[in-house]
ZADO-1210 file (C-alpha; in nm, 4 decimals, padded with zeros to 6 digits):
<atoms>
<atom x="08.7323" y="00.5976" z="-03.1988" code="UNK" pos="1"/>
<atom x="08.4893" y="00.8816" z="-03.0798" code="UNK" pos="2"/>
<atom x="08.6646" y="01.1956" z="-02.9252" code="UNK" pos="3"/>
<atom x="08.5911" y="01.2307" z="-02.5627" code="UNK" pos="4"/>
<atom x="08.3787" y="01.5520" z="-02.4831" code="UNK" pos="5"/>
<atom x="08.4406" y="01.7486" z="-02.1751" code="UNK" pos="6"/>
<atom x="08.2211" y="01.6887" z="-01.8734" code="UNK" pos="7"/>
<atom x="08.2425" y="01.8737" z="-01.5555" code="UNK" pos="8"/>
<atom x="08.0456" y="01.7462" z="-01.2437" code="UNK" pos="9"/>
<atom x="07.9992" y="01.9700" z="-00.9324" code="UNK" pos="10"/>
<atom x="07.7904" y="01.9887" z="-00.6352" code="UNK" pos="11"/>
<atom x="07.6272" y="02.2550" z="-00.4170" code="UNK" pos="12"/>
<atom x="07.4803" y="02.2344" z="-00.0590" code="UNK" pos="13"/>
<atom x="07.2165" y="02.4444" z="00.1298" code="UNK" pos="14"/>
<atom x="07.1132" y="02.3289" z="00.4587" code="UNK" pos="15"/>
<atom x="06.9737" y="01.9613" z="00.3783" code="UNK" pos="16"/>
<atom x="06.9490" y="02.0169" z="00.0243" code="UNK" pos="17"/>
<atom x="07.2204" y="01.8673" z="-00.2127" code="UNK" pos="18"/>
<atom x="07.2436" y="01.9581" z="-00.5801" code="UNK" pos="19"/>
<atom x="07.4658" y="01.7730" z="-00.8201" code="UNK" pos="20"/>
<atom x="07.5285" y="01.9461" z="-01.1725" code="UNK" pos="21"/>
<atom x="07.6877" y="01.8060" z="-01.4814" code="UNK" pos="22"/>
<atom x="07.7982" y="02.0657" z="-01.7368" code="UNK" pos="23"/>
<atom x="07.8890" y="01.9934" z="-02.1045" code="UNK" pos="24"/>
<atom x="07.8962" y="02.1567" z="-02.4458" code="UNK" pos="25"/>
<atom x="07.5700" y="02.2097" z="-02.5836" code="UNK" pos="26"/>
<atom x="07.3052" y="02.4679" z="-02.6773" code="UNK" pos="27"/>
<atom x="07.2387" y="02.6259" z="-02.3481" code="UNK" pos="28"/>
<atom x="06.9854" y="02.3694" z="-02.2149" code="UNK" pos="29"/>
<atom x="06.9371" y="02.3935" z="-01.8357" code="UNK" pos="30"/>
<atom x="06.7363" y="02.0950" z="-01.6663" code="UNK" pos="31"/>
<atom x="06.6675" y="02.0706" z="-01.3006" code="UNK" pos="32"/>
<atom x="06.5468" y="01.7115" z="-01.2195" code="UNK" pos="33"/>
<atom x="06.4695" y="01.6504" z="-01.5929" code="UNK" pos="34"/>
<atom x="06.2580" y="01.9755" z="-01.6061" code="UNK" pos="35"/>
<atom x="06.3585" y="02.2477" z="-01.7966" code="UNK" pos="36"/>
<atom x="06.4676" y="02.5624" z="-01.6034" code="UNK" pos="37"/>
<atom x="06.2002" y="02.7700" z="-01.8043" code="UNK" pos="38"/>
<atom x="05.8967" y="02.6025" z="-01.6638" code="UNK" pos="39"/>
<atom x="06.0142" y="02.5353" z="-01.3303" code="UNK" pos="40"/>
<atom x="05.8173" y="02.6659" z="-01.0191" code="UNK" pos="41"/>
<atom x="05.7917" y="02.8520" z="-00.8198" code="UNK" pos="42"/>
<atom x="05.8970" y="03.1586" z="-00.9875" code="UNK" pos="43"/>
<atom x="06.1207" y="03.3082" z="-00.7295" code="UNK" pos="44"/>
<atom x="06.3240" y="02.9834" z="-00.7181" code="UNK" pos="45"/>
<atom x="06.3768" y="03.0100" z="-01.0999" code="UNK" pos="46"/>
<atom x="06.4802" y="03.3614" z="-01.0728" code="UNK" pos="47"/>
<atom x="06.7339" y="03.2695" z="-00.8038" code="UNK" pos="48"/>
<atom x="06.8852" y="02.9757" z="-01.0215" code="UNK" pos="49"/>
<atom x="06.8947" y="03.2020" z="-01.3221" code="UNK" pos="50"/>
<atom x="07.0916" y="03.4590" z="-01.1628" code="UNK" pos="51"/>
<atom x="07.4241" y="03.2701" z="-01.2216" code="UNK" pos="52"/>
<atom x="07.3455" y="03.2071" z="-01.5854" code="UNK" pos="53"/>
<atom x="07.2702" y="03.5774" z="-01.6477" code="UNK" pos="54"/>
<atom x="07.5927" y="03.6758" z="-01.4935" code="UNK" pos="55"/>
<atom x="07.7726" y="03.4491" z="-01.7185" code="UNK" pos="56"/>
<atom x="07.6112" y="03.5663" z="-02.0323" code="UNK" pos="57"/>
<atom x="07.7501" y="03.4002" z="-02.3441" code="UNK" pos="58"/>
<atom x="07.9334" y="03.1408" z="-02.1832" code="UNK" pos="59"/>
<atom x="07.6083" y="02.9803" z="-02.0583" code="UNK" pos="60"/>
<atom x="07.4651" y="02.9773" z="-02.3889" code="UNK" pos="61"/>
<atom x="07.7474" y="02.7097" z="-02.5157" code="UNK" pos="62"/>
<atom x="07.6875" y="02.4549" z="-02.2301" code="UNK" pos="63"/>
<atom x="07.4272" y="02.2213" z="-02.1446" code="UNK" pos="64"/>
<atom x="07.3749" y="02.1966" z="-01.7481" code="UNK" pos="65"/>
<atom x="07.1843" y="01.8846" z="-01.6123" code="UNK" pos="66"/>
<atom x="07.1233" y="01.9155" z="-01.2117" code="UNK" pos="67"/>
<atom x="06.9745" y="01.6384" z="-00.9670" code="UNK" pos="68"/>
<atom x="06.8703" y="01.8045" z="-00.6538" code="UNK" pos="69"/>
<atom x="06.7127" y="01.6324" z="-00.3612" code="UNK" pos="70"/>
<atom x="06.6503" y="01.7134" z="00.0176" code="UNK" pos="71"/>
<atom x="06.5415" y="02.0252" z="00.1840" code="UNK" pos="72"/>
<atom x="06.2925" y="02.2795" z="00.1001" code="UNK" pos="73"/>
<atom x="06.2037" y="02.4695" z="-00.2099" code="UNK" pos="74"/>
<atom x="06.4603" y="02.7792" z="-00.1680" code="UNK" pos="75"/>
<atom x="06.7209" y="02.5407" z="-00.0180" code="UNK" pos="76"/>
<atom x="06.7162" y="02.3536" z="-00.3272" code="UNK" pos="77"/>
<atom x="06.7075" y="02.6685" z="-00.5276" code="UNK" pos="78"/>
<atom x="07.0353" y="02.7751" z="-00.3485" code="UNK" pos="79"/>
<atom x="07.2160" y="02.4583" z="-00.3996" code="UNK" pos="80"/>
<atom x="07.1329" y="02.4194" z="-00.7569" code="UNK" pos="81"/>
<atom x="07.2663" y="02.7854" z="-00.8182" code="UNK" pos="82"/>
<atom x="07.5862" y="02.7063" z="-00.6587" code="UNK" pos="83"/>
<atom x="07.6289" y="02.3757" z="-00.8489" code="UNK" pos="84"/>
<atom x="07.5618" y="02.5705" z="-01.1616" code="UNK" pos="85"/>
<atom x="07.8029" y="02.8378" z="-01.0907" code="UNK" pos="86"/>
<atom x="08.0940" y="02.6372" z="-00.9775" code="UNK" pos="87"/>
<atom x="08.0475" y="02.4081" z="-01.2922" code="UNK" pos="88"/>
<atom x="08.0521" y="02.7240" z="-01.5242" code="UNK" pos="89"/>
<atom x="08.3797" y="02.8198" z="-01.3786" code="UNK" pos="90"/>
<atom x="08.5144" y="02.4866" z="-01.3776" code="UNK" pos="91"/>
<atom x="08.4038" y="02.3925" z="-01.7576" code="UNK" pos="92"/>
<atom x="08.5526" y="02.7549" z="-01.8765" code="UNK" pos="93"/>
<atom x="08.8485" y="02.7816" z="-01.6546" code="UNK" pos="94"/>
<atom x="08.7982" y="03.1281" z="-01.6313" code="UNK" pos="95"/>
<atom x="08.9261" y="03.3381" z="-01.3362" code="UNK" pos="96"/>
<atom x="08.7180" y="03.6599" z="-01.4500" code="UNK" pos="97"/>
<atom x="08.3969" y="03.4692" z="-01.4264" code="UNK" pos="98"/>
<atom x="08.4930" y="03.3400" z="-01.0804" code="UNK" pos="99"/>
<atom x="08.5874" y="03.6947" z="-00.9479" code="UNK" pos="100"/>
<atom x="08.2609" y="03.8208" z="-01.1045" code="UNK" pos="101"/>
<atom x="08.0613" y="03.5537" z="-00.9157" code="UNK" pos="102"/>
<atom x="08.2412" y="03.6310" z="-00.6051" code="UNK" pos="103"/>
<atom x="08.1983" y="03.9985" z="-00.6108" code="UNK" pos="104"/>
<atom x="07.8158" y="03.9594" z="-00.6998" code="UNK" pos="105"/>
<atom x="07.7447" y="03.7085" z="-00.4084" code="UNK" pos="106"/>
<atom x="07.9909" y="03.4857" z="-00.2498" code="UNK" pos="107"/>
<atom x="07.7272" y="03.2058" z="-00.1986" code="UNK" pos="108"/>
<atom x="07.7260" y="03.1364" z="-00.5746" code="UNK" pos="109"/>
<atom x="08.0905" y="02.9488" z="-00.5355" code="UNK" pos="110"/>
<atom x="08.0674" y="02.8588" z="-00.1800" code="UNK" pos="111"/>
<atom x="07.8484" y="02.6302" z="-00.0077" code="UNK" pos="112"/>
<atom x="07.6660" y="02.7913" z="00.2985" code="UNK" pos="113"/>
<atom x="07.7910" y="02.6146" z="00.6074" code="UNK" pos="114"/>
<atom x="07.4716" y="02.7256" z="00.8288" code="UNK" pos="115"/>
<atom x="07.2616" y="02.4398" z="00.9756" code="UNK" pos="116"/>
<atom x="06.9777" y="02.3986" z="01.2094" code="UNK" pos="117"/>
<atom x="07.0529" y="02.4339" z="01.5803" code="UNK" pos="118"/>
<atom x="07.0000" y="02.1310" z="01.7753" code="UNK" pos="119"/>
<atom x="06.7043" y="02.0796" z="02.0180" code="UNK" pos="120"/>
<atom x="06.7758" y="02.1486" z="02.3795" code="UNK" pos="121"/>
<atom x="06.6300" y="01.9855" z="02.6968" code="UNK" pos="122"/>
<atom x="06.3513" y="02.1615" z="02.8815" code="UNK" pos="123"/>
<atom x="06.2319" y="02.3144" z="02.5387" code="UNK" pos="124"/>
<atom x="05.9954" y="02.2606" z="02.2490" code="UNK" pos="125"/>
<atom x="06.3065" y="02.3453" z="01.9759" code="UNK" pos="126"/>
<atom x="06.6510" y="02.5073" z="01.9909" code="UNK" pos="127"/>
<atom x="06.5757" y="02.8351" z="02.1657" code="UNK" pos="128"/>
<atom x="06.2046" y="02.8021" z="02.2999" code="UNK" pos="129"/>
<atom x="06.1843" y="02.7082" z="02.6554" code="UNK" pos="130"/>
<atom x="05.8731" y="02.6163" z="02.8807" code="UNK" pos="131"/>
<atom x="05.7552" y="02.8983" z="03.0858" code="UNK" pos="132"/>
<atom x="05.7970" y="02.8985" z="03.4700" code="UNK" pos="133"/>
<atom x="05.5298" y="03.0296" z="03.7025" code="UNK" pos="134"/>
<atom x="05.6798" y="03.1236" z="04.0540" code="UNK" pos="135"/>
<atom x="05.3240" y="03.1963" z="04.2179" code="UNK" pos="136"/>
</atoms>
């Protein structure tokens, strides 16, 4: 019977974007929605996602990460993805030092961002904007 390999599943959220990452032992490949991270566009989103991998250093080169992300916009997806990847690396390696490093750099690497869009109010076009009144 084959030996069971360790797989860690994590998730990250930002606004309406939800990312699910699976981390397993491998050669350092990172795929987001089956697309390699190296060719992911736009570049700003790719750089944001790579922050967690660069901070982890050698530990990120020993694992393969597959991420499926849906919902939200480009940067919301990137933030959700980086959270899922960072959580996955910490859980896979069970490393407290890596966790403190991520928290010192940026807490949103390990904690989902709870901020959401404000609901629309009556007499207005959005959450804050109101129709102008004229008293003349």
